[in-house]
C-alpha positions as CSV (number, residue, x, y, z in Angstrom):
1,X,130.6,82.4,82.8
2,X,132.1,85.7,83.8
3,X,130.0,87.7,81.3
4,X,126.9,85.7,82.2
5,X,127.3,86.6,85.9
6,X,127.9,90.3,85.0
7,X,124.9,90.4,82.8
8,X,122.6,89.2,85.6
9,X,124.1,91.7,88.0
10,X,123.4,94.7,85.7
11,X,120.3,96.9,86.0
12,X,117.9,96.6,83.2
13,X,118.8,100.0,81.8
14,X,122.4,99.2,81.2
15,X,123.7,97.2,78.2
16,X,126.5,94.7,78.8
17,X,128.5,95.7,75.8
18,X,128.6,99.4,76.9
19,X,129.6,98.5,80.5
20,X,132.4,96.2,79.3
21,X,133.6,98.8,76.8
22,X,133.8,101.5,79.5
23,X,135.6,99.3,82.0
24,X,138.1,97.8,79.6
25,X,138.5,101.0,77.5
26,X,137.8,99.1,74.2
27,X,135.4,99.7,71.4
28,X,132.0,98.0,71.1
29,X,133.2,95.5,68.5
30,X,136.1,94.4,70.7
31,X,133.7,94.0,73.6
32,X,131.3,91.9,71.5
33,X,134.2,89.6,70.5
34,X,135.1,89.1,74.2
35,X,131.5,88.5,75.2
36,X,131.0,85.9,72.5
37,X,134.3,84.2,73.3
38,X,135.8,84.9,69.9
39,X,138.7,86.8,71.7
40,X,140.0,85.5,75.0
41,X,140.1,88.1,77.8
42,X,143.5,88.7,79.4
43,X,144.3,88.0,83.0
44,X,144.4,91.7,83.7
45,X,141.0,92.2,82.1
46,X,139.4,89.4,84.1
47,X,140.9,90.8,87.3
48,X,139.6,94.3,86.5
49,X,136.1,92.9,85.9
50,X,136.1,90.7,89.0
51,X,137.3,93.6,91.2
52,X,134.7,96.0,89.8
53,X,131.8,93.6,90.3
54,X,133.2,92.1,93.5
55,X,133.4,88.6,92.1
56,X,135.6,85.7,93.2
57,X,138.3,84.9,90.7
58,X,138.5,81.4,92.2
59,X,134.9,80.8,91.3
60,X,135.7,81.4,87.7
61,X,138.7,79.0,87.6
62,X,136.9,76.2,89.5
63,X,139.9,75.8,91.7
64,X,138.2,76.4,95.1
65,X,139.0,73.8,97.7
66,X,136.3,71.2,98.4
67,X,133.7,72.3,101.0
68,X,135.0,75.9,100.9
69,X,133.2,78.9,99.4
70,X,133.4,82.7,99.6
71,X,131.1,84.9,101.6
72,X,130.4,88.5,101.1
73,X,130.4,90.7,104.2
74,X,130.3,94.5,104.3
75,X,131.4,96.1,107.5
76,X,129.7,99.4,108.3
77,X,131.3,102.3,110.3
78,X,128.3,103.5,112.2
79,X,130.0,106.8,113.0
80,X,129.4,107.7,109.3
81,X,125.7,107.7,108.3
82,X,126.7,107.6,104.6
83,X,128.1,104.1,105.0
84,X,124.8,102.9,106.3
85,X,123.0,104.7,103.5
86,X,125.2,103.0,100.9
87,X,124.6,99.6,102.6
88,X,120.8,100.1,102.6
89,X,120.8,101.3,99.0
90,X,122.7,98.2,97.9
91,X,120.1,96.0,99.8
92,X,117.3,98.0,98.1
93,X,118.7,97.4,94.6
94,X,119.1,93.7,95.4
95,X,115.5,93.3,96.5
96,X,114.3,95.3,93.5
97,X,116.3,93.1,91.2
98,X,114.8,90.0,92.9
99,X,111.3,91.5,92.4
100,X,111.9,92.0,88.7
101,X,113.2,88.5,88.2
102,X,110.6,86.0,86.8
103,X,109.7,83.2,89.2
104,X,111.7,84.6,92.1
105,X,110.7,84.0,95.7
106,X,111.9,84.3,99.3
107,X,112.1,81.6,101.9
108,X,113.3,82.4,105.4
109,X,113.6,81.2,109.0
110,X,113.0,84.0,111.4
111,X,114.9,83.8,114.7
112,X,114.2,87.5,114.9
113,X,111.5,89.6,113.3
114,X,112.4,89.8,109.5
115,X,113.7,93.2,108.5
116,X,111.0,93.5,105.8
117,X,108.3,93.8,108.5
118,X,110.3,96.2,110.7
119,X,111.3,98.7,107.9
120,X,107.8,100.3,107.6
121,X,108.1,101.3,111.3
122,X,110.6,104.1,111.2
123,X,111.3,104.5,114.9
124,X,111.5,100.7,115.5
125,X,114.0,100.3,112.7
126,X,116.2,103.2,113.9
127,X,116.0,101.7,117.4
128,X,117.3,98.4,116.1
129,X,120.1,100.1,114.2
130,X,121.0,102.1,117.3
131,X,121.3,99.0,119.5
132,X,123.4,97.4,116.9
133,X,125.7,100.4,116.8
134,X,125.9,100.4,120.6
135,X,126.8,96.7,120.8
136,X,129.2,96.3,117.9
137,X,130.6,99.7,117.2
138,X,130.7,101.5,120.6
139,X,128.5,104.3,119.4
140,X,128.7,107.2,121.8
141,X,125.6,109.1,120.8
142,X,122.5,108.9,123.0
143,X,119.5,107.3,121.5
144,X,117.7,110.6,120.7
145,X,120.7,112.1,118.9
146,X,121.5,108.9,117.0
147,X,117.9,108.7,115.7
148,X,117.9,112.3,114.6
149,X,121.3,111.9,112.8
150,X,120.2,108.7,111.0
151,X,116.7,109.9,110.1
152,X,117.7,111.0,106.7
153,X,115.5,111.1,103.5
154,X,117.8,108.7,101.7
155,X,117.5,106.1,104.4
156,X,113.7,106.4,104.8
157,X,113.4,106.1,101.0
158,X,115.3,102.9,101.1
159,X,113.1,101.6,103.9
160,X,110.0,102.3,101.8
161,X,111.3,100.8,98.6
162,X,112.5,97.6,100.2
163,X,109.1,97.2,102.0
164,X,107.1,97.8,98.8
165,X,109.2,95.4,96.7
166,X,109.0,92.7,99.4
167,X,105.2,92.9,99.1
168,X,105.6,91.9,95.4
169,X,107.8,88.9,96.0
170,X,106.1,85.5,96.8
171,X,107.5,84.4,100.2
172,X,107.3,81.9,103.0
173,X,108.4,82.7,106.6
174,X,109.1,80.2,109.4
175,X,108.7,81.8,112.8
176,X,108.9,80.5,116.4
177,X,106.9,81.4,119.4
178,X,110.1,83.3,120.5
179,X,110.7,85.2,117.3
180,X,109.6,88.6,118.7
181,X,111.4,88.0,122.1
182,X,114.8,89.4,121.0
183,X,113.2,92.7,120.1
184,X,111.2,92.8,123.3
185,X,114.3,92.1,125.4
186,X,116.1,95.0,123.6
187,X,113.4,97.4,124.4
188,X,113.2,96.2,128.0
189,X,116.9,96.4,128.5
190,X,117.1,100.0,127.3
191,X,114.2,100.9,129.5
192,X,116.1,99.3,132.5
193,X,119.3,101.3,131.9
194,X,117.3,104.6,131.5
195,X,118.2,105.2,127.8
196,X,114.8,106.6,127.1
197,X,114.1,110.2,128.3
198,X,110.5,109.4,128.7
199,X,108.1,106.5,128.2
200,X,106.6,107.7,124.9
201,X,109.3,106.3,122.7
202,X,109.4,102.7,124.1
203,X,105.6,102.7,124.2
204,X,105.6,103.7,120.5
205,X,108.0,100.9,119.7
206,X,105.6,98.5,121.4
207,X,102.7,99.9,119.4
208,X,104.7,99.4,116.2
209,X,105.3,95.8,117.2
210,X,101.5,95.4,117.5
211,X,101.1,97.0,114.1
212,X,103.5,94.4,112.6
213,X,101.6,91.6,114.2
214,X,98.2,92.9,112.9
215,X,99.5,93.1,109.4
216,X,101.2,89.7,109.6
217,X,97.9,88.2,110.8
218,X,96.0,89.7,107.9
219,X,98.5,88.2,105.5
220,X,98.3,84.8,107.2
221,X,94.5,84.8,107.0
222,X,94.4,85.6,103.3
223,X,97.5,83.8,102.2
224,X,98.5,86.9,100.3
225,X,100.3,90.2,101.1
226,X,97.5,92.5,102.0
227,X,95.5,93.9,99.1
228,X,98.0,92.4,96.7
229,X,97.7,88.9,95.3
230,X,101.4,88.0,96.1
231,X,101.4,84.6,97.7
232,X,102.4,84.4,101.3
233,X,102.8,81.6,103.8
234,X,103.5,81.8,107.5
235,X,104.7,78.8,109.5
236,X,105.4,78.4,113.2
237,X,108.1,75.9,114.2
238,X,108.2,74.1,117.5
239,X,111.9,73.5,117.0
240,X,114.5,76.0,118.0
241,X,115.7,77.9,114.9
242,X,119.5,78.0,114.8
243,X,119.7,81.3,112.9
244,X,117.9,83.6,110.5
245,X,118.4,82.3,107.0
246,X,117.1,84.4,104.1
247,X,117.1,82.4,100.8
248,X,116.4,84.6,97.8
249,X,115.5,82.2,95.0
250,X,115.9,82.9,91.3
251,X,115.7,80.6,88.3
252,X,119.3,81.4,87.2
253,X,121.1,81.9,90.5
254,X,120.1,82.1,94.2
255,X,121.8,83.6,97.2
256,X,121.5,83.1,100.9
257,X,121.9,85.7,103.6
258,X,122.8,84.4,107.1
259,X,122.1,87.0,109.7
260,X,124.9,88.4,111.9
261,X,124.4,90.5,115.0
262,X,121.2,92.6,114.7
263,X,121.4,94.1,111.3
264,X,124.2,92.8,109.1
265,X,124.6,89.4,107.4
266,X,126.9,87.1,105.4
267,X,125.8,86.8,101.8
268,X,126.6,83.4,100.2
269,X,126.2,82.8,96.4
270,X,127.5,79.2,96.4
271,X,124.7,77.3,94.7
272,X,125.4,74.0,96.5
273,X,125.0,75.8,99.8
274,X,121.8,77.5,98.6
275,X,120.3,74.2,97.5
276,X,121.1,72.6,100.9
277,X,119.6,75.6,102.7
278,X,116.5,75.4,100.6
279,X,116.2,71.7,101.3
280,X,116.6,72.3,105.1
281,X,114.0,75.1,105.0
282,X,111.5,73.0,103.0
283,X,111.9,70.2,105.5
284,X,111.5,72.6,108.4
285,X,108.3,74.0,106.9
286,X,106.9,70.5,106.5
287,X,107.4,69.9,110.3
288,X,106.0,73.3,111.2
289,X,102.4,74.5,111.6
290,X,101.0,76.5,108.7
291,X,99.0,79.4,110.0
292,X,97.5,80.4,106.6
293,X,94.1,79.6,105.3
294,X,91.9,77.3,107.3
295,X,94.3,77.0,110.4
296,X,92.2,79.6,112.3
297,X,92.5,78.1,115.8
298,X,96.3,77.8,115.6
299,X,96.6,81.3,114.0
300,X,94.5,83.0,116.6
301,X,96.3,81.2,119.4
302,X,99.7,82.2,118.1
303,X,99.0,85.9,117.6
304,X,97.2,86.1,120.9
305,X,100.3,84.8,122.8
306,X,102.5,87.4,120.9
307,X,100.2,90.3,121.8
308,X,100.2,89.2,125.4
309,X,104.0,89.4,125.6
310,X,103.9,92.9,124.2
311,X,101.2,94.0,126.6
312,X,103.3,92.7,129.5
313,X,106.2,94.9,128.3
314,X,103.9,97.9,128.0
315,X,102.7,97.5,131.6
316,X,106.4,97.2,132.7
317,X,107.3,100.4,130.9
318,X,104.4,102.3,132.4
319,X,105.5,101.3,135.9
320,X,109.1,102.2,135.2
321,X,108.4,105.9,134.6
């Protein structure tokens, strides 16, 4: 089980036997015997592998208490841009691995605009990161200085890669009428407290929200992600979504990310939890309105109402300056 999990976590260009040999400081033959199960691995060896790949030792022993499982959470010190870069690079690698996996897909409930749609809009993404740093980490930089400090090539490359790979993964998203409201409130709040030096940046953020809606509507009309043939489904739920759940499905093992705050999330690899989440999301989709294909009336109505809310905020910003 341990070597099977490690194998699935490795990039395609790395051989399992070479990685094990390096980590355990043994020869290739000794590594093969451990991988095949001909030679038991010691407790110290198992511990070293679990620590390196951030695996739960309890998961391997099967001794976890009933109804209890481990979550992965990575705190980020926003005073150090390199921590955020490492976080985004890890996310980028995970999405790339999901794209490369055969028959993978994404199913999500969107209490807020999914990150995959925001990332192509540089200023809007950095604004969301800034508000997160302000609310969670007491960031002392003003917005302009923060955005300049975090506008690094490594970060922007990650944004681009994640967006491009998402467009190649079949997915279904369940939105609400209020999905964009959290972002609109953030922009309005920072306008009210005079965090913007002029109206150009908040107006640009609103324009980028409109760009997101335009692209999303095109995807919904075609049932595919733009010019690509990647299947895409968009639903609107009348029920209040409890949170943003991002289920990344693979034939071998799935994982679920439960959103925390504005940016970060809990990552859960417990397969029973993932199956239950998938079942809940499937049932939620069945009770929601599908906006793809022939649902033209509902689709036009939904996107019109969203654009009206953005236009209302644009008018408010113009009056505030």
